[in-house]
C-alpha angles and dihedrals in degrees: 000000000000113000129238093256089065092052092045090050091051092047091049092051092047091050092049092049093046095042100042113015097041090076088065095053117123116277091202116119118268121249097271093048091047092052091047089052093046093049093044102242099105090106091064092060117116126215117262118253086247097048091108095045124118092256100041117142092016093289138093115256115235097029109108096193102087095200092052093043094052093042094051091047089053092050091049089050093052092048093047093047092046092049092049091051092047091053093046092050091047091050093048091046091054092050092056093051 
C-alpha cells in the first residue's frame, strides 16, 4: 500500500498547481463556446443556474484581487474534489468488508 507521504506529496502538488498556476490558464473560450461563436448562436446561451454562486467563473465572488480570487477557488476545488473522493473510497471500502 502507498504510504501517507505519497498522498501528502500529491496533495501538495495539486494545491500548488491549483493555487498558483491556475491563474495562468488560458482565458480563451472552451470548445463548445468557440463553436457557438463560430456558428453564430452564442447570443442564445442562457446563464447557468450557478452563475451567481460564490465560485462562478473559476473565481471567488467578492475578492477584487483576481490572482488571489482564482487561486483560492482552485484550492477550494482541489479540497472539495479530494474530500469527495476520500468519502467515496471509504464508502466503497466498507461495502467490500
